C-alpha atoms as one frame of an Amber mdcrd trajectory, in Angstrom:
protein
  20.580   4.769   5.267  18.241   1.798   3.874  17.706   1.005   0.343  13.764
   0.174   1.340  11.138   2.602   2.498   7.930   1.470   3.979   4.939   3.955
   3.783   2.479   3.733   6.275  -0.337   6.391   6.522  -2.144   6.637   9.683
  -5.415   8.334  11.012  -6.270   7.823  14.624  -3.764   4.863  14.818  -2.610
   5.373  18.634  -3.172   1.669  19.621  -0.812   0.443  17.022   1.479   2.954
  15.477   4.603   2.355  18.040   4.355  -1.458  17.709   4.298  -1.491  13.887
   7.110   0.984  14.030   9.130  -1.314  16.702   7.950  -4.583  14.839   9.562
  -3.402  11.623  12.655  -2.069  13.092  13.064  -5.582  14.584  13.258  -7.365
  11.311  16.428  -8.771  10.339  16.981  -6.647   7.262  16.985  -2.654   7.877
  13.674  -0.841   6.760  13.403   2.792   6.856   9.836   4.118   7.832   7.722
   7.152   6.519   4.323   7.758   8.570   1.815  10.260   6.795  -0.543  11.302
   9.077  -3.799  12.738   8.189  -4.002  15.203  11.199  -5.298  12.504  13.966
  -6.606  13.622  16.854  -5.706  10.936  19.162  -1.933  12.259  19.182  -0.904
   9.195  16.641   1.939  12.006  15.417   2.855  13.023  18.927   3.898   9.232
  19.398   5.619   9.159  16.040   7.737  12.227  16.757   8.531  10.906  20.369
   9.876   7.695  18.988  11.930   9.707  16.172  14.214  10.712  18.885  15.176
   7.127  19.315  15.375   6.581  15.485  16.454   9.738  13.954  17.832   8.422
  10.884  15.404   5.683  10.110  11.826   6.840  10.907  10.249   9.779   9.203
   7.011  11.625   9.526   4.873  13.911   7.015   1.769  15.283   8.668  -1.168
  16.855   6.870  -4.220  18.828   7.670  -7.165  16.396   7.533  -8.450  13.024
   6.111  -7.208  13.568   2.339  -7.267  10.009   1.357  -5.329   6.927   1.208
  -3.783   7.611  -2.554  -2.859  10.838  -1.984  -1.118   9.939   1.110   0.947
   7.289  -0.552   1.569   9.641  -3.761   3.115  11.927  -0.984   5.277   9.114
   0.099   6.165   8.090  -3.228   7.640  11.528  -3.708   9.355  11.588  -0.549
  10.982   7.951  -1.681  12.197   9.242  -4.973  13.830  12.529  -3.890  15.616
  10.325  -1.019  16.750   7.816  -3.402  15.356   4.457  -2.086  15.307   1.728
  -4.171  12.563  -0.179  -2.848   9.216   1.287  -1.775   6.624  -0.184   0.308
   3.061   0.102   1.083   1.994  -1.321   4.296  -1.079  -0.727   6.994  -0.555
   0.600  10.377  -3.090  -2.017  12.068  -1.147  -5.248  11.806  -3.351  -6.582
   9.113  -0.213  -7.038   7.093   2.232  -8.833   9.042   5.511  -7.038   9.219
   7.525 -10.238   8.600   6.390 -10.398   5.437   7.899  -7.339   4.438  11.432
  -9.643   3.882   9.319 -11.926   1.568   8.104  -9.078  -0.519  11.767  -7.888
  -0.510  13.396 -10.838  -1.696  10.783 -11.548  -4.585  10.871  -7.778  -5.734
  14.973  -7.601  -5.877  14.913 -10.609  -8.847  15.718  -9.425 -12.216  12.481
 -10.458 -13.846  10.111  -8.763 -11.039   9.435  -4.662 -10.840   6.644  -5.168
  -8.280   5.471  -7.193  -5.639   1.878  -7.807  -3.977   0.886  -9.495  -0.770
  -1.640 -11.223  -1.907  -4.573 -13.192  -0.032  -6.176 -15.133  -2.997  -3.299
 -17.076  -4.533  -1.915 -20.545  -3.142  -0.889 -20.250   0.432  -2.744 -16.861
   0.854  -5.263 -16.636   3.807  -7.864 -14.487   5.563  -8.214 -14.444   9.358
 -10.957 -12.947  11.349 -12.864 -11.606   8.599 -16.794 -11.393   8.536 -18.337
 -13.085   5.694 -19.417  -9.401   4.501 -16.036  -8.073   4.036 -14.790 -11.659
   2.505 -17.840 -11.279   0.080 -17.162  -7.897  -0.798 -13.243  -8.235  -1.154
 -13.081 -11.412  -3.166 -15.998 -10.188  -5.226 -14.088  -7.047  -6.188 -11.167
  -8.972  -7.011 -13.263 -10.980  -9.482 -14.900  -8.019 -10.847 -11.651  -6.072
 -11.378  -9.944  -8.971 -13.598 -12.750  -9.130 -15.543 -12.790  -5.415 -16.505
  -8.981  -4.809 -16.747  -8.010  -8.187 -17.640  -4.816  -8.057 -15.168  -3.288
 -11.571 -14.177  -3.180 -10.307 -10.561  -5.360 -12.591  -8.278  -5.664  -9.637
  -5.331  -6.014  -6.333  -7.430  -7.456  -4.774  -4.541  -4.372  -5.595  -2.111
  -2.487  -2.921  -0.014   0.609  -4.594   0.825   2.948  -3.757  -1.870   6.585
  -3.262  -2.887   7.504  -1.262  -5.897  11.132  -1.114  -7.318  12.012   2.578
  -7.907  12.209   2.517 -11.817   8.131   2.033 -11.795   7.731   5.072  -9.659
  10.169   6.711 -11.897   8.301   5.750 -14.985   4.860   6.340 -14.137   3.257
   9.776 -14.065   1.739  10.135 -10.487  -0.372  12.911 -11.505  -2.353  10.734
 -13.528  -3.321   8.602 -10.623  -7.184   9.750 -10.248  -8.179   7.260  -7.066
  -7.769   8.027  -3.512  -9.531   5.099  -1.732 -10.200   1.648  -2.310  -9.717
   1.856  -6.125  -5.905   3.392  -5.658  -4.680   0.308  -5.110  -6.375  -1.408
  -8.559  -5.109   1.740 -10.522  -1.748   1.597  -9.210  -1.459  -2.064 -10.402
  -3.102  -1.477 -13.364  -0.557   1.541 -14.343   2.235  -0.526 -13.396   1.296
  -3.339 -15.831  -0.029  -1.126 -18.422   3.695   0.223 -18.603   5.157  -3.171
 -19.384   6.478  -3.792 -16.138   6.496  -7.591 -14.115   4.163  -8.009 -11.002
   4.435 -11.118  -8.646   1.912 -12.140  -6.203   3.418 -13.458  -2.571   1.055
 -15.409  -0.763   0.132 -13.573   2.755  -2.165 -14.205   5.735  -4.394 -11.015
   6.104  -5.556 -10.890   9.705  -8.482  -8.233  10.363  -7.603  -5.367  12.987
  -7.566  -6.227  16.607  -7.534  -2.541  17.756  -8.611   0.761  16.566 -11.280
   1.673  13.577 -11.762  -0.039  10.134 -11.496   3.320   7.506 -13.621   1.096
   5.062 -16.793   3.040   4.071 -19.362   2.865   1.437 -18.124   5.589  -0.667
 -14.778   3.940  -1.096 -16.439   0.742  -2.491 -18.719   2.924  -4.833 -15.584
   4.595  -6.024 -13.944   1.185  -6.890 -17.020  -0.214  -8.612 -17.596   2.635
 -10.695 -14.037   3.707 -11.121 -12.612   0.455 -12.349 -14.935   0.735 -15.740
 -14.026   4.363 -16.145 -10.276   3.817 -15.613 -10.126   0.857 -18.620 -12.012
   2.797 -20.723  -9.452   5.882 -20.122  -6.712   3.450 -20.645  -7.371   3.237
 -24.416  -6.823   6.850 -24.896  -4.339   7.849 -22.214  -0.804   6.237 -21.062
   0.221   6.661 -17.612   3.680   6.992 -18.541   5.302  10.639 -18.029
């Protein structure tokens, strides 16, 4: 068993899911994978279950009955990781927006003694965006500036979804207190991690827009992030994220 688990939420990712699994398993370091599938009608889960016969001790799946949100998918994965005693837990997209090779860089940074969480960052020196329309760049970069102004987090890419947690972060954090399920989930997890005194380190990555499949971004997800950041900051004055 590996010391590292990569959690990959999926919904209608039949074009990508087998490719991303093979790409992770081809890395020099051994990573296990947990797919959390939200009832994909395109057969994503069936593809994963077929591959599980080839990788019975490295590939796992949890199926849900419908689209229940990115945040709840990751929280399910976090609980699985804690139950199965993984030391390093990763969030990663299924669509190759995140380069699987960068898992190694996030891991190497996170195992350092003064680091508790690593973030694949688009907005630090060396980070890049590829194949993004200007409208998405504007929304993403604007959201990062807005979030940093409200929360005072010293994280240049607070909305990033390519993340590695050390086990101690998720053990101390009360996952029941994480309120957001969409775009704002990534912001809240970083905010909660920092509020508990853990050290976050950003690692530059190149983020590439998906080639196959359909983006899950929506107006309601963006609205949750805009309004949610203010509410999250206000409530932090009265409540702690610790268990």
